[in-house]
N, C-alpha and C positions, 0 to 999 in steps of 0.2 A: 329357405328358412324365413327370410323377410316376407316373402309373398304369403307363406303359410300364416304368419302372424297377422298380416293384413286381412287375409280371408277369415281368420278366426275373429278378428275385430269386426269385420263386416257381418259375420254371422250374428254377433251380439247386437250390432247396430240395425240389422234387418228386422229385429223384433220391435224396434221403435217405429211409430207410425210416420208416414210421409217419406220413407226411404224406399227405393225400388226393390222389388222382391225377385225379379227375373235375373237369370244368370248374366245376361247381356248387360243389364243395368248394374249388376254387382261388379262386373269388370269395369264398367265406366266409373263407378264410385271408387273402385280400387285404383284405377289410373288417376282419378282426380285426387285421391288421398296421396298417392305416390308423388304426383306433381306438387301438391301442396306441401308435403313434407320435404320435397326437394327444395322448394323455396325457403321453407323453414330451415332446411339444412344449409342453404346459402347464407341465411342470416346468422345461423349458429356458427358457421365457418367464419363469417366475417367477425362475429363476436370473439370467437376463439383466436382469430388472427390478431385482433386488437389486444386481446389478453396476452398473447405471446409477444406481440410488439412491445407492450408495456413491460413485460418481464425482461425482454431483451434490452430495452432502454434503461430499465433499472439496473441491469447487470452492467451495461456500459457506464452508467453513472457511478456505480460501485467500483468498477475497474479504474475509472478516472480518479475517484477519490483515493483509492489505494495507491495509484501511481503518484499522485500528488503527495500523499503521506510518505511514500518511499523516497521521493525526491527531497522532501523536507528533512527526512532522517539522514539522507546522504549529505545534504548541505550542512546539517548540524555536526555530523561526524567529521566532515572536512574542516569545519570551523574549529572543532575541538583539537583536531590534529595540528592545525596551524598554530593554535594557542599553545599547545604542548611544545611545538618546535621553537616558538618564540621564548617560552619559559626556559627550555633547555639551552638556547643560545645565551640568554641573560645569565643563567647559572654558570655556564662555561666562561663567560666574560668576567663574572664576579670571582670565579675560582682563579682565573689568570691574574686578575688584579690582586687578589689575596696572596698568590704565590710571588708576584713581583714585589709587593710590600714586604713580605717575609724575607725575600732576598736582599732588599734594600736595608731592612733592619739588621739582618745578619752582617752585611757589609759595614754598616755604621758601628755595630758592636765590635767587630774585628778591628776597625780603624781606631776606636777608643782604646781597646786593649793594646794595640800596637803603640799608640801615643803614650799610654801609661807605662809600658815597658821601656820606651825610649827615655821617658823622664826618669825612671828608676836607674837606667844605665847611665844617663847623664849625671845623676846625683851621685852615683858610685864613682864616676870618673873624677869628680871634683872633691871627693872626700879626702 
């Protein structure tokens, strides 16, 4: 297939002046074109490899940025979780303090009531 394309191209080129017209010379030209396109193919392959390397490098950089973003998100989530734990501990401490204060106030109120009852009983005794 490729040789047929080259031969067709050679047929078109044979019409140009200065090109060999004999079959032997046509094969020489074909081999020269093949060799030349092989060199071009090497350059094209090198260019393609550079392009693929650039794509791969870009993908690696993108993956790195994504990993860094994920790590930052993980650190932020851990920080929020720690802040939530601290807030919960502070709320629990405040609730314990409020319960203790309520117990103390109830005990003081009971003590005042007991003192008032005792005074009333003492007053009734001496009436």
